[in-house]
N, C-alpha and C positions, 0 to 999 in steps of 0.2 A: 681381564683374564690373568690369573696368576700362575697358570700351568707353565712348566718349562718344556722346551723341546728336548727330545731324546735322540742324540746323535751317535752314530757308530763311526768307525775310522773312515769309511768311504765318504760319509756325510761331511766329516770334518775336512777331508781333502777337497770336496766339492765347494764347501763354504770358503775355504782358503783361496781357491782358484777364483771364485766369484769376487771376493774382496780384492784380490790382486788386480783383476780386470777393471773393477770399478775405480780403484785408486789410479790406474793408468788413465782411465777415462776422465778423472778429475784433474789431470795435468793441464797446464795452460794451453789453450788453443784447441783442445779436443772437443769441448762442448760449449754451448753458449752460457753466459752467466746465469740465465734463468734455469737452464737444464742442470747446471752445477748445484743449484739449491736442492733439487730433488736427489741428485746423486749423493750429496752429503747426507740427506735424510736417510737414504737406504744404507749408507755406510754406518750411520749411527745405529740403525736397527741391528746390523751385523755385529757391531761392537758390544751390544748388550746380550748377545746369545750366551747361554741357552734360554735366557728370559725373553718372554714375548714383549712387544712394544705396542701400546695402544695408540689409536688414532693416526696411524700411518698407512696409507694405501697408495702405492706407486708401482709403475712398471717402466723398466728400462729395456730397450731393445736395440740391438746392433745387427746390421745386415750388410753383406758384401755381395755385390752383383758383378759377375764377370761375363762380358759379351764377346763373342767371336762370330765370325761369319757363319750364319745358319744355325747357331746354337748359343746357349748361354746357361749360366747357373747362378743360383742365389743361395747363400748360406745365412742362417740367422741364429741369434742367441737372444733369449728373452727371459728376464728375471722379474718376478712380481713379489711384492710384499703386502700383506694385510696384517691386521692384528692377530689373526688366527691361521695364517698360512704363509709359507715361503714356497715359491714355485719357479722352477727353472725348466725351460724347454729349448732344445737345440734341434735344428733341422735344416731343410733347404728345398730347393726345387731345381729341376734341370729341364731345359727346353732344347729340342732338336727340330728344326724346320720340317723334316720329313716325317717325324714321329709324333710330335706334340710335346706336352709338358707332363711332368710327373713330380708331385710333391711328396716329401717324406719327413718323418720325425726321427732323429737319431737318438734322442734322449729326453726323458721326462723325469724330473726329481721333484718330490712334493714332501714338505714337512709341515706337521701340525703339532701344536703344543700337546704334550702328554701322550702322543701316539708314535708308533714306529714310523719311520720315513718310508716313502714309496720310491723306488728307483727302477726304471725300465729303460733299456736301450744300451747304447754304447757310450762309454765315457770318452769324450773327445777333448782332451786337455789342450789341444792345439788352439782351440778357441779361447782358452782361459788364461794361459800364462806361458812364459818361457819355460823350457825344460832343458836344462843343460845336459841331461842324460839321454835325450832322444838323439837318434841318428837319422838324418842330419839334425843339428840343433834347430829349434824353432826360433825364428828371428823375433826381435822386439815387435810387438803388435803396433801397426800403423793405422790410426783411426782416420787418416785423410782420405782413404779409399772406401770408408764405411758411411752408411747412413745410420745416424743415431736418433732414436725416437724416445721421448720421455712423456709419460702420462702421469699426471698428479693433479687431481681436482682441487687439492688444498694448496697449490702453488699458483697464486694469481699472476705471477710473473710470466709463466708459460702462456697464459691466456693473452696477456698484453703483447707478448712476442708474436704469437700467432696472428692476432688482430693487426699488428703493425706490418707483418709480412703480407697479409691479404691486402692491406691498403696500398702497399708498394706495388704489388702485382696488379692491382686494379688501376693504378695510375699510369702504368706503362702501356 
């Protein structure tokens, strides 16, 4: 596919924030070496924009769970790339013992080569990057409290890592 993406100013801000978050995720100790391979592939796709990239299909997800007595919340961020689509979804869920749980999506952004982007929801830059202009300032993102998921069928290292983890779990 030779079509280019068509980005407006909001799209460029979203892409800049995605790249910033992924670069932080690529820092030592944030992800496993196998996951880092896919993070690097996705960063490569972003570096080629507005040109599309063939033969790359990957999804990177980050979630944070907060538990308190009788309640809890989950926030998630998920970015997917294919040769004909870039897709970002942000959202979460809340649980209260007496009420139950409620899931929600705060933002969906979708880009396809040669077409205008689709953007629905509220831009939540707190997930994406530091913002020295916000009040109070958003602190450096800490991945130690997050769960990172990486899906990439073309990264055999992820499969080896998963198989090794299952073997260790099965041995205990």
